N, CA, C and O of each residue as an XYZ file, in Angstrom:
428
protein
N      34.773     53.768     87.523
C      33.332     54.417     87.766
C      32.691     53.602     86.794
O      33.216     53.075     85.814
N      31.286     53.540     87.227
C      30.080     52.830     86.490
C      29.838     53.472     85.100
O      29.776     54.684     84.894
N      29.728     52.636     84.313
C      29.189     53.434     82.927
C      27.815     53.620     82.777
O      27.072     52.722     83.174
N      27.257     54.820     82.179
C      25.947     54.906     82.055
C      24.991     53.859     81.278
O      23.772     53.711     81.354
N      26.036     53.131     80.444
C      25.352     52.164     79.753
C      24.756     51.024     80.456
O      24.021     50.256     79.834
N      25.055     50.817     81.920
C      24.465     49.896     82.658
C      22.963     50.373     82.787
O      22.103     49.494     82.837
N      22.633     51.525     82.836
C      21.272     51.937     82.716
C      20.388     51.515     81.601
O      19.213     51.228     81.830
N      20.919     51.459     80.339
C      20.250     50.998     79.296
C      20.032     49.609     78.879
O      21.012     48.871     78.782
N      19.104     49.263     78.676
C      18.660     47.705     77.984
C      18.721     47.849     76.503
O      18.191     48.753     75.857
N      19.398     46.897     76.053
C      19.544     46.484     74.470
C      19.065     45.013     74.041
O      19.807     44.069     73.767
N      17.580     45.025     74.044
C      17.035     43.698     73.822
C      17.191     42.804     74.746
O      17.097     41.610     74.462
N      17.420     43.174     75.841
C      17.561     42.165     77.136
C      19.008     41.800     77.153
O      19.244     40.798     77.828
N      20.113     42.407     76.534
C      21.306     41.833     76.517
C      21.781     42.147     77.841
O      21.093     42.913     78.516
N      22.989     41.616     78.382
C      23.676     41.820     79.425
C      24.521     43.091     78.976
O      24.951     43.261     77.835
N      24.687     43.926     80.011
C      25.594     45.032     79.811
C      26.668     45.019     80.863
O      26.378     44.764     82.032
N      27.868     45.279     80.497
C      28.870     45.417     81.559
C      29.458     46.540     81.668
O      29.532     47.203     80.633
N      30.083     47.137     82.988
C      30.697     48.311     83.372
C      31.897     47.935     83.688
O      31.884     47.159     84.643
N      33.029     48.188     83.239
C      34.574     47.487     84.215
C      34.988     48.784     85.158
O      34.661     49.964     85.027
N      35.607     48.313     85.896
C      36.420     49.278     86.765
C      37.275     50.032     86.275
O      37.849     49.503     85.324
N      37.691     51.276     86.565
C      38.669     51.960     86.110
C      39.960     52.053     86.851
O      40.412     53.108     87.295
N      40.460     51.016     86.944
C      41.688     50.861     88.037
C      42.599     51.838     87.316
O      42.453     52.029     86.109
N      43.680     52.557     88.129
C      44.529     53.375     87.610
C      45.769     52.738     86.794
O      46.476     53.331     85.979
N      45.846     51.694     87.111
C      46.966     50.700     86.310
C      46.312     49.857     85.315
O      47.034     49.149     84.613
N      45.020     49.830     85.152
C      44.385     49.027     84.169
C      44.441     47.541     84.580
O      44.319     46.686     83.703
N      44.622     47.187     85.882
C      44.553     45.610     86.121
C      43.572     45.137     86.797
O      43.657     43.994     87.246
N      42.474     45.889     87.003
C      41.527     45.368     87.668
C      40.332     44.500     86.831
O      39.891     44.977     85.785
N      39.901     43.386     87.271
C      38.699     42.607     86.635
C      37.536     42.934     87.131
O      36.622     42.189     86.776
N      37.189     43.996     87.996
C      36.213     44.002     88.574
C      35.096     44.509     87.635
O      35.503     45.236     86.729
N      33.708     44.257     87.674
C      32.928     44.579     86.572
C      31.517     44.423     87.170
O      31.203     43.674     88.095
N      30.682     45.305     86.441
C      29.023     45.140     87.047
C      28.473     44.733     85.632
O      28.763     45.173     84.519
N      27.493     43.649     86.062
C      26.755     43.232     84.725
C      25.302     43.357     85.104
O      24.921     42.888     86.176
N      24.479     43.959     84.289
C      23.071     44.162     84.468
C      22.293     43.104     83.663
O      22.440     42.839     82.470
N      21.379     42.514     84.599
C      20.296     41.307     83.801
C      19.150     41.524     84.533
O      19.042     42.285     85.495
N      18.143     40.702     83.955
C      16.847     40.676     84.638
C      16.698     39.233     85.401
O      17.379     38.264     85.066
N      15.798     39.194     86.392
C      15.776     37.948     87.417
C      15.663     36.747     86.532
O      16.365     35.758     86.744
N      14.668     36.807     85.395
C      14.608     35.405     84.743
C      15.815     35.036     84.180
O      16.048     33.834     84.045
N      16.773     36.017     83.765
C      18.333     35.503     83.385
C      19.019     34.697     84.437
O      19.763     33.761     84.143
N      18.789     35.031     85.564
C      19.452     34.399     86.797
C      19.192     32.997     86.929
O      20.015     32.098     87.101
N      17.846     32.914     86.821
C      17.176     31.502     87.013
C      17.533     30.696     85.717
O      17.700     29.488     85.884
N      17.661     31.152     84.556
C      18.178     30.345     83.333
C      19.553     30.068     83.680
O      19.802     28.863     83.693
N      20.655     30.939     84.004
C      21.770     30.643     84.006
C      22.489     29.904     85.421
O      23.602     29.399     85.567
N      21.531     30.052     86.219
C      22.278     29.400     87.357
C      21.211     28.425     88.156
O      20.834     28.644     89.307
N      20.864     27.505     87.484
C      19.801     26.377     87.913
C      20.417     25.421     88.947
O      19.712     24.888     89.805
N      21.808     25.200     88.852
C      22.362     24.114     89.834
C      22.619     24.785     91.250
O      22.739     24.013     92.201
N      22.699     25.915     91.440
C      22.714     26.549     92.806
C      21.525     27.084     93.338
O      20.523     27.287     92.652
N      21.630     27.373     94.828
C      20.570     27.846     95.344
C      20.472     29.343     95.052
O      21.240     30.125     95.612
N      19.515     29.771     94.162
C      19.357     31.119     93.824
C      18.998     32.055     94.638
O      19.030     33.248     94.333
N      18.545     31.519     95.981
C      18.110     32.494     96.939
C      19.293     32.936     97.784
O      19.109     33.894     98.535
N      20.510     32.340     97.750
C      21.716     32.698     98.385
C      22.896     32.858     97.549
O      23.636     33.802     97.827
N      23.197     32.112     96.589
C      24.371     31.998     95.736
C      23.861     31.726     94.330
O      22.815     31.099     94.163
N      24.659     32.238     93.214
C      24.671     31.901     91.971
C      25.968     31.736     91.203
O      26.965     32.359     91.568
N      25.995     31.039     90.301
C      27.328     30.790     89.456
C      27.097     31.598     88.082
O      26.155     31.332     87.336
N      27.850     32.406     87.866
C      28.062     33.237     86.685
C      29.138     33.465     85.851
O      30.036     34.107     86.395
N      29.346     33.128     84.646
C      30.880     32.952     84.082
C      31.873     32.398     84.861
O      32.984     32.926     84.915
N      31.551     31.209     85.583
C      32.441     30.527     86.390
C      32.833     31.080     87.746
O      33.777     30.664     88.417
N      32.056     32.006     88.059
C      32.462     32.880     89.244
C      31.128     32.806     90.164
O      29.976     32.729     89.738
N      31.552     32.846     91.559
C      30.365     32.401     92.520
C      30.030     33.622     93.061
O      30.976     34.373     93.297
N      28.724     34.074     93.360
C      28.237     35.347     93.805
C      27.143     35.065     94.792
O      26.279     34.195     94.689
N      27.330     36.039     95.885
C      26.399     35.768     96.869
C      25.219     36.773     96.881
O      25.518     37.880     96.433
N      23.936     36.617     97.301
C      23.228     37.672     97.325
C      23.429     38.939     98.354
O      23.587     38.772     99.563
N      23.402     40.220     97.721
C      23.690     41.359     98.469
C      22.564     42.020     98.684
O      21.566     41.306     98.783
N      22.384     43.388     98.806
C      21.505     44.288     99.150
C      20.351     44.431     98.086
O      20.735     44.419     96.917
N      19.117     44.552     98.286
C      18.181     44.762     97.454
C      17.714     46.308     97.608
O      17.770     46.885     98.694
N      17.321     46.825     96.609
C      16.891     48.297     96.461
C      15.517     48.317     95.913
O      15.246     47.503     95.030
N      14.523     49.233     96.371
C      13.514     49.526     95.483
C      13.637     50.235     94.244
O      14.630     50.923     94.010
N      12.502     50.087     93.278
C      12.857     50.611     91.974
C      12.947     52.283     92.234
O      13.597     52.953     91.432
N      12.415     52.798     93.143
C      12.743     54.200     93.477
C      14.064     54.593     93.817
O      14.615     55.647     93.501
N      14.569     53.563     94.554
C      16.159     53.794     94.906
C      17.353     53.338     93.940
O      18.505     53.073     94.283
N      16.845     53.310     92.740
C      17.833     52.915     91.812
C      19.338     53.575     91.836
O      20.426     53.002     91.779
N      19.028     54.985     91.942
C      20.422     55.677     92.282
C      21.123     55.219     93.218
O      22.342     55.187     93.048
N      20.532     54.725     94.503
C      21.455     54.059     95.543
C      21.954     53.064     95.161
O      23.106     52.813     95.512
N      21.188     52.115     94.255
C      21.762     50.839     93.908
C      23.065     50.986     93.280
O      24.144     50.533     93.660
N      22.770     51.760     92.160
C      24.082     52.155     91.100
C      25.115     52.909     91.940
O      26.269     52.867     91.512
N      24.877     53.621     93.117
C      25.886     54.131     93.869
C      26.683     52.970     94.633
O      27.896     53.006     94.842
N      25.898     52.027     94.984
C      26.297     50.909     95.631
C      27.368     49.917     94.633
O      28.387     49.356     95.036
N      26.880     49.891     93.397
C      27.796     49.019     92.441
C      29.135     49.831     92.293
O      30.255     49.325     92.240
N      28.846     51.145     92.237
C      30.177     52.034     91.911
C      31.159     51.858     93.143
O      32.375     51.913     92.958
N      30.669     51.663     94.291
C      31.570     51.494     95.428
C      32.112     50.065     95.598
O      33.077     49.813     96.319
N      31.346     49.025     94.799
C      31.895     47.690     94.567
C      33.165     47.714     93.927
O      34.199     47.228     94.383
N      33.001     48.423     92.632
C      33.959     48.565     91.811
C      35.265     49.300     92.334
O      36.370     49.001     91.884
N      35.089     50.282     93.313
C      36.115     51.102     93.823
C      36.985     49.907     94.628
O      38.207     50.031     94.716
N      36.378     48.877     95.144
C      36.889     48.028     95.975
C      37.506     46.655     95.113
O      38.088     45.711     95.647
N      37.241     46.791     93.757
C      37.458     45.890     92.793
C      36.696     44.565     93.169
O      37.214     43.455     93.286
N      35.471     44.862     93.324
C      34.542     43.667     93.687
C      33.485     43.539     92.482
O      32.771     44.510     92.230
N      33.396     42.581     91.878
C      32.550     42.215     90.596
C      30.988     42.303     91.322
O      30.765     42.048     92.505
N      30.137     42.658     90.470
C      28.741     42.355     91.001
C      27.669     42.417     89.812
O      27.780     43.063     88.770
N      26.616     41.602     90.203
C      25.514     41.555     89.206
C      24.405     42.636     89.687
O      24.009     42.673     90.852
N      24.004     43.398     88.804
C      22.953     44.278     89.025
C      21.638     43.594     88.474
O      21.401     43.607     87.267
N      20.882     43.061     89.286
C      19.729     42.102     88.839
C      18.550     42.927     88.994
O      18.385     43.440     90.101
N      17.594     43.176     87.965
C      16.393     43.853     87.993
C      15.307     42.851     87.988
O      15.247     41.959     87.142
N      14.311     43.033     89.097
C      13.156     42.216     89.414
C      11.997     43.008     88.984
O      12.214     44.130     88.527
N      10.810     42.574     89.069
C       9.549     43.361     88.763
C       9.548     44.744     89.829
O       9.411     45.836     89.276
N       9.653     44.726     90.883
C       9.502     45.805     91.796
C      10.709     46.197     92.612
O      10.570     47.142     93.387
N      12.077     45.482     92.521
C      13.224     45.901     93.026
C      14.415     45.541     92.212
O      14.242     44.938     91.152
N      15.723     45.887     92.652
C      16.836     45.657     92.249
C      17.574     44.821     93.342
O      17.292     45.112     94.505
N      18.481     43.822     93.130
C      19.185     43.174     93.899
C      20.654     43.018     93.392
O      20.887     42.562     92.273
N      21.518     43.366     94.150
C      22.986     43.165     93.897
C      23.620     42.135     94.339
O      23.736     42.029     95.560
N      24.143     41.202     93.541
C      24.962     39.968     93.740
C      26.308     40.148     93.707
O      26.835     40.616     92.698
N      27.070     39.782     94.859
C      28.566     40.196     94.948
C      29.542     38.884     94.792
O      29.357     37.840     95.417
N      30.627     39.106     93.845
C      31.391     37.966     93.607
C      32.001     37.732     95.134
O      32.558     38.617     95.783
N      31.802     36.447     95.556
C      32.514     36.216     96.670
C      34.150     35.982     96.998
O      34.758     34.970     96.647
N      34.577     36.783     97.524
C      36.033     37.004     97.512
C      36.730     36.855     96.351
O      37.838     36.319     96.379
N      36.136     37.342     95.091
C      36.591     36.968     93.844
C      36.905     35.349     93.603
O      37.806     34.960     92.859
N      36.224     34.669     94.179
C      36.163     33.342     94.193
C      35.690     32.750     92.566
O      34.907     33.404     91.877
N      36.175     31.684     92.181
C      35.792     30.978     90.983
C      35.154     29.667     91.120
O      35.799     28.723     91.576
N      33.940     29.541     90.761
C      33.124     28.366     90.937
C      33.766     27.345     90.239
O      34.414     27.631     89.233
N      33.668     26.056     90.677
C      34.134     24.876     90.137
C      33.380     23.778     89.809
O      33.918     22.780     89.331
């Protein structure tokens, strides 16, 4: 289940919520960040389609309006239930979810 800490910002730091797999073996997580952080960490890839974060490849998923924040969080919870890591990225007027592509690692 997604931790409520995802909703809190601490000086712009990245916050992570790990999946609570019954056997404790899942590496799936949700990391919250701002759009400008994406541009800083992933200059070498096409940030309109894919990004590299912590040596993992993420593809652009759905976007949600600021009013639909609850739906965006629910989507992230569903990702964790399927052991899919995602980035919860906040822009000025919306949120975008980036999904780790088949748990692939970028080289």
